[in-house]
C-alpha positions in Angstrom: -0.1 0.1 0.0 3.1 2.6 0.5 3.9 2.4 -2.6 1.1 3.6 -4.4 2.0 7.2 -2.9 5.1 7.0 -4.9 3.3 6.2 -8.5 1.2 9.3 -7.2 3.6 11.1 -7.0 6.0 10.3 -10.1 2.4 10.4 -11.8 1.9 13.8 -10.4 5.6 15.2 -11.6 4.8 13.9 -15.1 1.9 15.6 -15.2 3.8 19.1 -14.2 6.6 18.6 -16.2 4.2 17.8 -19.6 2.4 20.8 -19.2 5.9 22.7 -18.2 7.2 22.0 -21.6 4.0 22.6 -23.4 3.9 26.1 -21.4 7.0 26.9 -21.9 6.9 25.9 -26.2 3.5 28.6 -26.2 5.8 31.4 -24.9 7.6 33.4 -27.3 11.1 33.9 -27.2 13.0 35.7 -24.6 13.8 39.0 -24.9 17.8 39.3 -25.0 17.4 43.3 -23.9 17.0 42.8 -21.0 19.2 43.3 -17.9 19.5 39.2 -16.8 22.2 39.4 -14.7 20.4 41.2 -12.2 17.3 38.6 -13.0 20.0 35.8 -12.4 21.5 37.0 -9.1 18.3 36.4 -7.3 18.0 32.9 -7.6 20.1 32.9 -4.2 17.7 35.1 -2.8 14.5 32.8 -3.5 17.0 29.9 -2.0 17.2 31.7 0.7 13.2 32.9 1.3 12.7 29.3 0.8 14.4 28.5 3.7 13.5 31.3 5.7 9.8 30.2 4.9 10.3 26.9 6.2 11.4 28.1 9.4 8.8 30.6 9.8 5.8 27.9 9.0 7.4 25.0 11.0 8.5 27.6 14.0 5.0 28.1 14.4 4.3 25.0 14.8 6.3 24.2 17.7 3.8 26.5 20.2 1.0 25.8 17.9 -1.9 24.5 20.5 -3.8 23.2 17.7 -0.9 21.5 15.7 -2.1 17.5 15.0 1.1 15.8 16.4 4.0 15.0 15.6 5.4 14.8 11.8 6.7 12.1 10.1 10.2 13.3 7.8 10.1 14.2 4.2 9.4 10.4 2.3 8.3 9.8 -1.1 5.9 6.9 0.2 3.8 8.8 1.9 0.2 10.6 0.8 1.5 14.2 -0.4 -1.5 15.7 0.0 -2.6 15.0 3.6 -3.4 18.0 5.4 -1.9 16.7 8.9 1.5 16.1 7.5 2.8 19.7 6.2 6.7 18.2 5.6 5.1 15.7 3.1 3.1 18.7 1.1 5.8 21.0 0.9 8.5 18.0 0.0 6.2 17.2 -2.8 5.5 21.1 -3.4 9.1 21.6 -3.9 9.8 18.8 -6.3 7.0 20.1 -8.5 8.8 23.1 -8.2 12.3 22.0 -9.4 10.4 19.8 -12.3 8.8 22.7 -13.7 12.2 24.6 -13.7 13.5 21.6 -15.6 11.3 21.5 -18.3 11.6 25.4 -19.3 15.5 25.0 -18.8 15.2 21.8 -21.4 12.8 24.1 -23.5 14.7 26.9 -23.3 18.2 25.4 -24.2 16.6 23.1 -27.3 14.2 26.0 -28.6 15.8 29.4 -28.1 19.0 27.9 -27.6 19.6 30.2 -24.1 18.4 30.2 -20.5 15.6 32.1 -19.6 14.7 33.3 -15.8 12.0 30.7 -15.2 13.7 28.1 -15.2 16.1 28.8 -12.8 13.7 30.3 -10.6 11.7 27.5 -10.4 14.1 25.2 -9.4 15.4 27.8 -6.5 12.3 27.8 -5.1 11.9 24.0 -5.1 15.5 23.6 -3.7 14.7 26.5 -0.9 12.3 24.7 0.5 13.5 21.1 0.0 16.8 22.4 2.0 15.0 24.8 4.4 12.5 21.2 5.3 16.2 19.3 5.6 17.3 22.4 7.8 14.2 21.8 10.1 14.4 18.1 10.9 17.9 19.0 11.9 17.1 22.2 14.0 13.4 21.5 15.1 13.4 17.7 16.1 10.9 18.1 18.3 8.0 18.3 15.5 9.6 15.2 14.1 8.6 11.8 15.1 12.2 10.2 15.9 11.3 6.8 14.0 8.7 5.5 11.3 7.3 3.3 13.4 6.2 5.6 15.7 3.2 7.4 15.5 0.2 6.3 13.1 0.0 5.6 9.4 0.5 9.3 7.9 -3.1 10.7 7.9 
């Protein structure tokens, strides 16, 4: 039964990839007159923003009296859309951003022989959230089960 969530995640990520490729193919050619160096310098800022957002969200959960207990560490074999397990949702969402960014990056290289800012932005957002989730598990272990056998079946 656990593998069903892996298949659901991979199917949804495939759909995200296909939709992103189709969306990127419908865009006009990027305008090279725009100053892209300013835009590319914002990608590390977006990564840091993703990390800070995870710390804010889960930092609030430390003192939230209405929290639904502890969380499981992000895992490909758990329900990605459970409202009781926020890390599972953000893990899936971050991989959706990375998948979408990879699709935009690939289409830009193949169709336009250049890299527009869309691909690195999406990859930066996803990487920031993923890295933030890893840091949260390290710095706020009180929020997570210490072992996969603890607790209930994941909601």
